[in-house]
N, C-alpha and C positions, 0 to 999 in steps of 0.2 A: 769121342762120341759116347763111349760107355759112361763117362762121368756125367755128360749132359743127360743121357737117358736116366741115370740114377737120380739126378736132381729133379727131373721131370716127374719120375715115379714118386719121389718123396712129396712133391707138391701136390700131386693127385691124391696121395694118401692123406695128407693134411687137410685137403679140401673135403674129402669124404668123411673124415673124422669130425670136422666142423659141422657139416650138414647133419651128421648123425646126432651130435650133441645138441644142435638146434632143434631137431625133431623131439628129442627127449625132454628138453627144457620147455618146448611148446606144450607137450602133453601134460607135464607137471604143472605148468602155469594155468592151463585150461582147467585142471581139477581145482586149483586154488580159487580161480575166479568163480567157478560154479558154486563152490562152497560159500564164498562171500555173498553171492547173489541169491543164495537159497534155492539153487536149481538141482540139488542132488536128488530130490525126490522125483524128478521128472525122469521117466524110464528111458526116453530117447528123444533127442531134439532134432528137428528137421530145419535146416537152414536153406533159404532161397536167395536168389540173386537180388531180391527186392528188399532185403533186410536193411540195407544201408543206402537206399536210394533217397534222393532229396525229397522231403515232404514239406513243401512250402504251400500254405493255404493261399487261395486266390487273393485274399485281402492283405497278405503279408509277403512282400517281396524281399529279396536279399538287400540288406542295407547298402546304400550307395557310398557311404562314407568309410567303408571297411578297406583298409590298405594292408595287404598281405605281402610281406617282404621275405623271400626265401633266405634261409640261414645256412652258412657253411658249417659242415660238421667235421669232427676229427675222425680218425680211424675207428671204424665200427666192425666188430667181428661178424656182424650179420649182413654187411654190405653186399658181399658176394651172393649170399642166399637171397637177398632182396632183389638182385638183378634177375635171378631165376624164378622169383615168386610171381604167381598169378595176380598178386595184389599190387604189383608195381604200378600198373597203369591206372589204378583206381584206389589209391591209398588216402586220398583226401575225402573226408566224410563231412557231411553237413546235415543239420537237423533244425527244424523250426516248428513252433506251435503258437497258437493264440488261444487264450482262455480268459474267462471272467473269474476273478478271485474275490472272496468275501472280506477283503481288507482294503484300506485306503491306499492311494498312491504313496503317501508319506510313510505309511507303515511298511509296505513292501520294499520301498526304496531303502529304508533304514536297515532292514534285514540283509538285503543283498549288498549294500555298500559297506557293511561292517565286517570287513575281511578278517580283522583280528579274531573274530569269533568263529570263523569257519571251522577251526580245528575241533570245536565242541559239538558240531551238528552235521557238517557236510560229510557224506560217506567217503571213506578212504583218504580224507584229509588229516594228516598226522600233525602238521604244524602250519601255522599261518601268522605272519607278523608284518605289519605295515612298517616300512623302513624310511619312507619319505612322504611328505604331504605338502601340497600347495593348492591354492584355490582352483577347483575343477580337476585336480589331478592327484594321483597317489601312486606309490610303488610298493609292492609287497613281495615277500619271499614265502613260497609255499613248498610243502613236502607232501607228496601224495603217493598212494599205493598201499601195499600190504606185503608182508614178508613172503618171499624174498625180493619182490619187485617194489622198490621204493625209489622215487625220483624227486629231485629238487629243481625248481625253476623260479624265475622272477616274472611277475605280472605287473604290467603298467596299466593303471586304471584311469579312465575318463569318467568324470562324475558331473551330472547335471541334475541336481535334486529338484523335484522328485520324479523326474522323467526318465533318466538314462543312467545305466551303469555298464560301461564297456571295458572289458579286460583283454589285454593282448600279451601273450607270452613273448618276452624279449630275449630270453636266453634259457639254457638248459639242454640236457642231453636227450630228453624224452621226445620233444616235439620239433618238427620242422616249422610248424606254426600252430597257434591255438588262439582263436578269437571267440569271445563270448559276449553277447549283447542282451541286456535286459531293458526293455522299454515299457514304461507304465503310462497309461492314458486313462481318462475317465471311464467308469464302468456303466452300470445300469442307471438310466435317468431317474428312476424312482427310488434308488437306494444309494445314498451318498457314501456309504461305507463299502463300496466296491471299486474295483479298478480292472482295467484290461491289461493283461500281460502279453507282450510279444517277446518271445524268447527265441534266440538264434545262436547256434554254435557251429563253428567250422574248425576242423583240426586235421593234422596229418602227423602221424608218428614217424620217427626216423627209422625204427627197426621193423623188419618184417614180422618179428614175433608179436610186437605190440599191435601191429596192423591186423594180424590174424585174430588176436583176442578181441579187438574192437569190432571186427567184422562179425564175430559170433555173438557178442554180448552187448552191442551198442544200444539197442532199444532198452534193455533192462537197466543199464547203467544210467542213461539219461533220465528215464522216468523216475528212478530212485533218487537221483540228485535233485530234480525239480521238486519232488514231493518233500524232500528234506527242508527246503526253504519254506514251504507252506506250514510244515509242522513247527518250524522255528517261529513263524509269525503267530501261530496259535499259542505258543508258550509265552511270547512277549506281550501279545495284545488280546488274548482271550479267544473265545469261540468264533469260528468263521461265520460271517453274517449271512451267507447263502450256502446252498448245497453246492458241491463241487460240480463245475460246468464241464 
């Protein structure tokens, strides 16, 4: 009995130490993310339960062709913490927006479909290489993050120029699932150098730590990434034909 009590006590101590380490890592990672997003000058941030709610415009519904398949994961030191985390029941995040851009469908499609170039302009993308191509499809290896949080994963692309770029994470330790969809359609009737962008992203992190960071910084991250593709279009194709909508 004494030996069993000793083992139980050791396990409780190990769990307590793991949770303490998770809390320390979470605080350190939060400071890093705030630095990357340029939020250090904000004296205090207030987070509401609406930060990560689905924001789907009336004219843009969730795509019907999205197939999300859960992935099995290996042992994760944060798994136990995730079971106790308030984010467990709502770790899947979604975001969508529709806007008019001052570039043609072909121009924006070229920017988004050129995954090899992501490492040069997409925030926190450290490496991007297309490893396989065939008509209408491609596969790429990406490395994202910033020290000390760096992750690698494979993305499978569905390409339908100049209308659609769909990317699905097929492996990696970072996400349970990640789906990104860019749809391009004609823009303003009186301006041929415009297009309508329908952007949609759905993802779920495997670790409670990443879920917490996404909960706090999701809006800033998504806006900064979408803006990066617009800036890339301006570098490749010149000044935007209209004001930002």
